[in-house]
C-alpha positions in Angstrom: 47.4 -24.4 -9.0 50.8 -23.8 -10.6 54.0 -24.6 -8.8 56.1 -21.6 -8.1 59.2 -22.2 -5.9 60.4 -18.6 -5.3 59.4 -15.3 -6.6 62.0 -12.6 -7.5 61.8 -9.0 -6.4 58.0 -8.4 -6.9 56.9 -5.4 -5.0 53.3 -6.3 -4.2 51.3 -9.1 -2.7 48.8 -8.7 -5.6 51.5 -9.6 -8.1 52.5 -12.7 -6.1 48.9 -13.9 -5.7 48.3 -13.2 -9.4 51.3 -15.4 -10.4 50.0 -18.2 -8.1 46.5 -18.0 -9.6 47.6 -17.6 -13.2 47.0 -21.2 -14.2 43.6 -21.5 -12.4 40.7 -21.9 -14.8 37.5 -19.8 -14.8 35.1 -21.1 -12.1 37.8 -23.0 -10.2 37.7 -22.9 -6.4 40.7 -21.2 -4.7 41.7 -22.1 -1.2 42.6 -19.1 0.9 44.7 -21.2 3.2 46.6 -22.9 0.4 47.1 -19.7 -1.6 48.4 -17.8 1.5 50.8 -20.6 2.3 52.1 -20.7 -1.3 52.4 -16.9 -1.3 54.4 -16.8 1.9 56.7 -19.6 0.7 57.2 -18.0 -2.7 57.7 -14.5 -1.4 58.9 -14.6 2.3 59.5 -10.9 2.3 55.7 -10.0 2.2 54.8 -7.7 5.0 51.0 -8.1 4.7 49.2 -9.6 7.7 47.0 -12.7 7.2 43.9 -10.5 7.0 45.4 -8.3 4.4 46.7 -11.3 2.4 43.2 -12.9 2.6 41.8 -9.7 1.1 44.3 -9.8 -1.7 43.5 -13.4 -2.5 39.8 -12.7 -2.6 40.2 -9.6 -4.8 42.5 -11.3 -7.3 40.5 -14.5 -7.4 37.1 -12.8 -8.0 38.6 -10.5 -10.7 39.7 -13.7 -12.5 36.3 -15.3 -12.1 37.3 -17.8 -9.5 35.4 -19.0 -6.4 37.0 -18.6 -3.0 37.0 -21.2 -0.2 37.4 -19.5 3.1 39.2 -22.3 4.9 42.0 -20.4 6.6 40.6 -21.2 10.1 40.6 -24.9 9.5 
């Protein structure tokens, strides 16, 4: 996963997650927990709930051909 410190004025959670998953290779496994944490750190202004952000991670990851590890409850 690429390292993004802070994200500028991006309007949607989809754009933030897409930036975070940009460097993942096809068939990589994406951690929901880690991606959500990175998204919240990179864009602290996001208003999406954890459930909504999980949906965004799943949607963006599957469109990019990535597998999703549902580890947010660990």
